[in-house]
C-alpha positions as CSV (number, residue, x, y, z in Angstrom):
1,M,-0.1,0.2,0.3
2,A,3.0,2.3,0.4
3,R,3.7,2.3,-3.0
4,L,0.3,3.5,-4.0
5,Q,0.1,5.9,-1.4
6,E,3.2,7.9,-2.5
7,N,0.7,9.6,-5.0
8,L,-1.5,10.6,-2.4
9,K,-1.8,13.6,0.0
10,P,-1.6,13.2,3.7
11,K,-5.7,13.6,3.9
12,Q,-6.1,11.5,1.5
13,G,-4.2,8.8,2.9
14,A,-6.0,9.4,6.1
15,A,-9.3,9.0,4.1
16,I,-8.4,5.5,3.3
17,L,-7.6,4.6,6.7
18,A,-11.2,6.1,7.9
19,L,-12.8,4.2,5.1
20,L,-11.3,0.9,6.8
21,A,-12.6,1.4,9.9
22,S,-15.7,3.2,9.3
23,R,-19.2,1.9,8.6
24,S,-20.1,4.2,6.1
25,V,-18.8,6.7,3.9
26,E,-20.3,9.6,5.8
27,E,-18.5,8.4,9.0
28,A,-15.2,8.1,7.1
29,A,-15.4,11.6,5.7
30,A,-15.9,12.9,8.9
31,A,-13.3,11.2,10.9
32,A,-10.5,12.2,8.2
33,G,-11.8,15.6,8.1
34,V,-12.8,16.1,4.7
35,P,-16.0,17.3,3.4
36,I,-18.4,14.0,2.2
37,R,-18.6,15.4,-1.3
38,T,-14.5,15.4,-1.5
39,L,-14.2,11.6,-0.3
40,Y,-16.8,10.6,-2.6
41,R,-15.3,12.5,-5.7
42,W,-11.9,10.9,-4.4
43,L,-13.6,7.6,-4.9
44,K,-14.0,8.2,-8.6
45,E,-10.3,8.7,-9.0
46,P,-8.4,5.9,-10.1
47,V,-5.2,6.4,-7.9
48,F,-7.0,7.2,-5.2
49,D,-9.3,4.0,-5.6
50,A,-6.0,1.7,-6.4
51,A,-5.2,2.8,-3.1
52,Y,-8.0,2.3,-1.2
53,R,-8.5,-1.2,-3.1
54,D,-4.8,-2.0,-2.3
55,A,-5.6,-1.1,1.4
56,K,-8.5,-3.1,1.5
57,R,-7.0,-6.2,0.5
58,A,-4.0,-6.0,3.1
59,S,-7.0,-5.8,5.7
60,F,-8.4,-8.9,4.1
61,G,-5.1,-10.5,4.2
62,Q,-4.4,-10.0,8.0
63,G,-8.2,-11.5,8.5
64,V,-7.2,-14.5,6.3
65,A,-3.7,-14.9,8.1
66,R,-5.9,-14.9,11.5
67,L,-8.5,-17.7,10.0
68,H,-5.2,-20.1,9.3
69,Q,-4.1,-19.2,12.9
70,M,-7.4,-20.2,14.1
71,C,-7.7,-23.5,12.1
72,S,-5.5,-25.6,14.6
73,A,-7.9,-24.7,17.4
74,A,-11.0,-25.2,15.0
75,A,-9.3,-28.9,14.7
76,S,-8.6,-29.1,18.4
77,T,-12.7,-28.3,19.3
78,L,-13.8,-30.9,16.5
79,G,-11.2,-33.5,18.4
80,K,-13.0,-32.4,21.6
81,V,-16.4,-32.8,20.2
82,M,-15.7,-36.0,18.9
83,V,-14.4,-37.8,22.1
84,D,-16.1,-36.0,25.1
85,A,-19.8,-37.6,25.2
86,K,-21.0,-35.3,27.9
87,T,-20.5,-31.7,25.0
88,P,-23.0,-30.9,23.1
89,P,-21.5,-30.6,19.8
90,G,-23.9,-28.7,17.7
91,T,-22.8,-25.2,18.2
92,K,-19.1,-25.9,18.7
93,V,-18.9,-28.2,15.7
94,R,-20.8,-25.5,13.6
95,A,-18.4,-23.0,14.6
96,A,-15.1,-25.0,14.3
97,D,-16.3,-26.0,10.7
98,S,-17.3,-22.6,9.7
99,I,-13.6,-21.9,10.7
100,L,-12.0,-24.8,8.7
101,N,-14.4,-23.9,5.5
102,H,-13.5,-20.0,5.5
103,T,-9.6,-21.1,5.6
104,A,-10.3,-23.5,2.8
105,K,-11.7,-20.6,1.3
106,A,-9.3,-18.5,1.9
107,V,-6.4,-21.0,0.4
108,Q,-8.3,-21.0,-2.8
109,I,-8.5,-17.2,-3.0
110,E,-4.7,-17.4,-2.1
111,D,-4.0,-19.9,-5.0
112,L,-6.3,-18.1,-7.3
113,E,-4.2,-14.7,-6.9
114,A,-0.8,-16.0,-7.0
115,R,-2.3,-17.7,-10.6
116,V,-3.3,-14.3,-11.7
117,A,0.0,-12.7,-10.8
118,E,1.7,-15.3,-12.7
119,L,-0.4,-14.8,-15.8
120,E,0.4,-10.9,-15.2
121,R,4.2,-11.4,-14.9
122,A,4.1,-13.6,-17.9
123,G,1.6,-10.8,-20.0
124,D,4.3,-8.1,-18.8
125,S,7.3,-9.9,-20.0
126,K,5.7,-10.4,-23.2
127,K,4.9,-6.8,-23.6
128,K,8.7,-6.0,-22.7
129,G,9.7,-8.8,-25.3
130,K,7.8,-7.0,-28.1
131,G,8.8,-3.6,-27.0
């Protein structure tokens, strides 16, 4: 994100952080100290939009990392439920299953992102070879 934020004004960087932390554009504008119309205008600018999308990807990546960390605990919960006859398994199994499913989806997304990045690199090297 630092690479993309180099092209932004300090208020725009603050606005991106506010957008990530706020429930609405209006709330983000107030938190960043910019008029709502200005923030809506920035959201239409390609450089700002690219930096905002990059920041959202970074934030999502942190969430995915947390899911990976919780995967082991989810597996442990499933194991405990399976061996403990006294514990009602329903809620715990659903929660653990949810964590495992989200982790599996996150791995699929990461794999897809890697494949897209490789295709982009291959496309860039073909362009450089022709230029």
